[in-house]
Structure formats: C-alpha cells, structure tokens
C-alpha positions as semicolon CSV with decimal commas, in nm:
position;residue;x (nm);y (nm);z (nm)
1;M;15,758;-2,518;-0,645
2;N;16,025;-2,774;-0,442
3;K;16,134;-2,516;-0,216
4;I;15,757;-2,452;-0,090
5;F;15,698;-2,795;-0,049
6;Y;15,966;-2,832;0,206
7;I;15,898;-2,511;0,395
8;L;15,573;-2,626;0,449
9;I;15,619;-2,976;0,483
10;I;15,948;-2,969;0,738
11;P;15,776;-2,752;0,990
12;C;15,511;-3,001;0,995
13;F;15,723;-3,300;1,037
14;L;15,886;-3,161;1,323
15;I;15,597;-3,025;1,513
16;S;15,468;-3,423;1,492
17;C;15,809;-3,523;1,626
18;G;15,689;-3,458;1,999
19;D;15,665;-3,652;2,317
20;P;15,332;-3,778;2,323
21;D;15,348;-3,877;2,722
22;V;15,336;-3,451;2,722
23;V;15,044;-3,267;2,812
24;Y;15,198;-2,915;2,936
25;Q;15,471;-2,711;2,869
26;N;15,568;-2,348;2,888
27;S;15,839;-2,155;2,996
28;K;15,847;-1,770;3,053
29;V;16,154;-1,537;3,034
30;I;16,323;-1,345;3,323
31;E;16,333;-0,996;3,253
32;N;16,707;-0,874;3,290
33;N;16,798;-1,196;3,354
34;T;16,684;-1,128;3,732
35;W;16,401;-1,258;3,936
36;N;16,272;-1,064;4,194
37;K;16,186;-1,230;4,507
38;N;15,847;-1,045;4,489
39;E;15,776;-1,179;4,108
40;S;15,561;-1,480;4,073
41;V;15,617;-1,694;3,798
42;T;15,273;-1,872;3,719
43;F;15,172;-2,138;3,497
44;D;14,813;-2,262;3,437
45;F;14,724;-2,616;3,267
46;D;14,443;-2,853;3,265
47;I;14,367;-3,167;3,390
48;N;14,111;-3,363;3,170
49;D;14,167;-3,737;3,338
50;T;14,186;-3,817;3,718
51;T;14,284;-4,173;3,667
52;E;14,602;-4,071;3,529
53;F;14,961;-4,012;3,693
54;Y;15,152;-3,732;3,584
55;D;15,570;-3,591;3,656
56;F;15,608;-3,266;3,647
57;Y;15,978;-3,123;3,530
58;F;16,123;-2,803;3,603
59;N;16,308;-2,601;3,380
60;L;16,602;-2,325;3,477
61;R;16,816;-2,196;3,229
62;T;17,053;-1,953;3,364
63;T;17,420;-1,836;3,250
64;N;17,729;-1,982;3,361
65;L;17,777;-1,661;3,568
66;Y;17,466;-1,786;3,788
67;E;17,665;-1,814;4,092
68;W;17,486;-2,048;4,324
69;S;17,544;-2,434;4,291
70;N;17,106;-2,439;4,426
71;L;16,802;-2,294;4,373
72;Y;16,564;-2,286;4,639
73;M;16,202;-2,191;4,591
74;F;15,847;-2,148;4,731
75;V;15,585;-2,365;4,506
76;E;15,208;-2,314;4,491
77;I;14,983;-2,601;4,356
78;G;14,604;-2,425;4,363
79;S;14,323;-2,681;4,198
80;P;13,966;-2,574;4,074
81;E;13,816;-2,585;4,419
82;D;14,046;-2,309;4,529
83;Q;14,295;-2,511;4,749
84;Y;14,603;-2,474;4,756
85;N;14,940;-2,696;4,883
86;I;15,234;-2,497;4,917
87;D;15,610;-2,589;4,973
88;T;15,956;-2,489;4,968
89;V;16,172;-2,707;4,781
90;E;16,567;-2,700;4,692
91;F;16,675;-2,780;4,328
92;L;17,040;-2,903;4,285
93;L;17,221;-2,712;3,996
94;A;17,574;-2,809;4,069
95;N;17,713;-3,111;4,235
96;S;17,988;-3,131;4,483
97;V;18,280;-3,018;4,332
98;G;18,088;-2,725;4,133
99;E;18,043;-2,865;3,842
100;W;17,660;-2,784;3,653
101;T;17,443;-3,057;3,663
102;G;17,273;-2,933;3,370
103;V;17,347;-2,905;2,981
104;S;17,590;-2,665;2,866
105;S;17,577;-2,451;2,534
106;G;17,799;-2,188;2,545
107;S;17,727;-1,938;2,824
108;V;17,375;-2,128;2,885
109;I;17,308;-2,377;3,145
110;N;16,984;-2,601;3,065
111;N;16,843;-2,734;3,370
112;K;16,557;-3,021;3,425
113;V;16,482;-3,144;3,725
114;L;16,177;-3,391;3,814
115;F;15,983;-3,230;4,146
116;I;15,658;-3,434;4,137
117;N;15,667;-3,775;4,077
118;K;15,301;-3,985;3,982
119;K;15,081;-3,697;4,083
120;R;14,745;-3,770;4,056
121;F;14,504;-3,499;4,044
122;P;14,111;-3,529;4,248
123;A;13,941;-3,309;3,989
124;L;13,887;-3,193;3,633
125;G;13,980;-2,834;3,574
126;T;14,258;-2,564;3,558
127;Y;14,487;-2,579;3,788
128;R;14,782;-2,302;3,887
129;L;15,146;-2,343;3,965
130;T;15,300;-2,088;4,110
131;F;15,745;-2,051;4,162
132;N;15,918;-1,805;4,408
133;Q;16,246;-1,772;4,405
134;A;16,366;-1,774;4,813
135;M;16,678;-1,752;4,767
136;R;16,871;-1,507;5,072
137;Q;16,878;-1,203;4,839
138;D;16,600;-0,997;4,665
139;E;16,757;-1,038;4,324
140;L;16,852;-1,354;4,166
141;K;17,098;-1,238;3,881
142;E;17,154;-1,490;3,584
143;V;16,819;-1,619;3,570
144;M;16,710;-1,635;3,212
145;D;16,411;-1,842;3,240
146;V;16,177;-2,076;3,389
147;G;15,929;-2,347;3,263
148;I;15,758;-2,658;3,328
149;I;15,690;-2,955;3,174
150;I;15,415;-3,175;3,294
151;K;15,428;-3,577;3,137
152;R;15,183;-3,869;3,219
153;A;15,387;-4,069;3,442
154;V;15,503;-4,415;3,323
155;L;15,408;-4,673;3,631
156;K;15,653;-4,990;3,634
C-alpha cells in the first residue's frame, strides 16, 4: 500500500513544482541529429492576455561534437491575423576560447538563450514561431533537439 501511495503522490508533487511563470514550453527532436536547412521547427502557442509581457528562451541541445561556436537562424513569428515578422538571429554557443556556454552533461550540451525580451502581443489567439537553421551548410550535424520556453516577463 505504501509503495502505491508513493508511486502516485511523488509524480504529482514533481509536476506541481514547475515554474508558474512559464506559459508555454515545448521541444522537437531533430531526426538523426542532423538539421537540414529545409526543415522548419514550428511551435504554436496561445496568447490569452495582451497586457502581459513575455520573455522567449531558445533551447538547443547538441552533442559536444557540434563543430560551430554559434548558430544562425531565421526566426518567424506569425500572428492570428496572418501577419509575419521574420528576423535573422545569431546564438553564441561557445565563448572566445571555445568553451561551451551551455550546461554540459556527458556528451550533451544544453543551451538556453534569451532571444526575445519583454514582448507584448497585440491580439489574443494562436501564434506560430518557426525556426530554420541559417548556417552556410545544408545539413547541420550534432543537433539533438530545438525548443522554446515562453515566460511571463519580470518587469523592474
């Protein structure tokens, strides 16, 4: 009986320990750890409050064999009114001496980079965020997965 109690209660406790400011979090696995320039990674998320400000974090998991110190991407945000904003963004993944800036765990490097700060959305509804790798090669090897976290911004 005690064993069943712990099996049911501990997962509930762990789930409830999440960050209350996170409004959306998701990641997509990159097949064969190779991100082709023609393969978009897309996330659809809902905005239910137009008075809030949001911070966007880009999550990237690579192996330690990823051969670049950065990642260029085309980032597109689509609104419920089918308006689109496209930008080119560079994420620095290593410092000037080649050390990874992300957190290492064995051969995996976890990168979490703030890339949109204190954004307010003009309309309620479902938005779409699309990433395409924009490096100078068709296939970017050693990329495991791509993700985003959207949090309520802390205004100071």
